[in-house]
C-alpha positions as CSV (number, residue, x, y, z in Angstrom):
1,K,107.6,96.5,109.4
2,A,104.8,98.2,111.3
3,V,105.1,101.6,113.0
4,W,102.4,102.8,115.4
5,Y,101.8,106.5,116.2
6,A,99.5,108.4,118.5
7,V,98.2,111.0,116.1
8,D,96.0,113.0,118.5
9,V,95.5,111.9,122.1
10,G,95.0,115.3,123.7
11,T,97.3,116.2,126.5
12,V,98.5,112.5,127.0
13,A,101.2,112.9,124.3
14,P,102.3,115.4,121.6
15,P,100.8,115.0,118.1
16,N,102.2,112.1,116.0
17,T,104.1,110.5,118.9
18,L,105.9,107.3,118.0
19,I,104.4,104.5,120.2
20,D,106.3,101.4,119.0
21,K,107.6,99.6,115.9
22,A,108.1,96.0,115.0
23,E,109.8,94.2,112.1
24,I,109.4,90.7,110.8
25,V,111.7,89.2,108.2
26,T,110.4,86.3,106.1
27,E,111.0,84.7,102.8
28,G,108.4,84.1,100.1
29,T,104.8,85.1,100.1
30,R,102.8,84.8,103.3
31,N,100.4,86.6,105.7
32,I,102.0,88.4,108.6
33,D,100.2,89.6,111.7
34,F,101.3,92.6,113.9
35,F,99.7,93.6,117.1
36,L,100.2,96.2,119.8
37,K,99.0,95.9,123.3
38,P,99.4,98.8,125.7
39,E,100.5,98.3,129.2
40,T,97.5,100.3,130.4
41,K,94.2,101.3,128.7
42,W,94.5,103.0,125.3
43,P,93.8,106.8,125.8
44,P,90.9,108.1,123.7
45,G,92.1,109.7,120.5
46,T,93.3,108.9,117.0
47,F,96.1,106.6,116.0
48,R,97.8,105.3,112.9
49,V,99.9,102.4,111.9
50,E,102.3,102.5,108.9
51,L,102.9,99.2,107.2
52,F,106.1,98.7,105.2
53,V,107.0,95.9,102.7
54,N,110.6,95.6,101.7
55,D,111.3,99.0,103.4
56,A,108.7,100.8,101.2
57,L,105.6,102.3,102.7
58,D,102.7,100.0,101.6
59,Q,99.7,101.1,103.6
60,V,98.6,103.5,106.3
61,V,95.7,102.5,108.6
62,S,94.1,105.1,110.9
63,F,91.9,104.2,113.8
64,S,90.3,105.8,116.8
65,V,89.7,104.8,120.4
66,K,86.7,106.3,122.2
């Protein structure tokens, strides 16, 4: 499962606003790709995506848009 948040985008949204989430169910070992495409341009600011494996938080990736 991947869960995306807008951490700090100024007045566009409150801090740590949930943007979207997606879940893929598979069997065995494999690579899985998640992507998020906004309907309009990404607002400048900081974001994060939380990645879960078997319902346990596995990794948090932070990124910024300028």
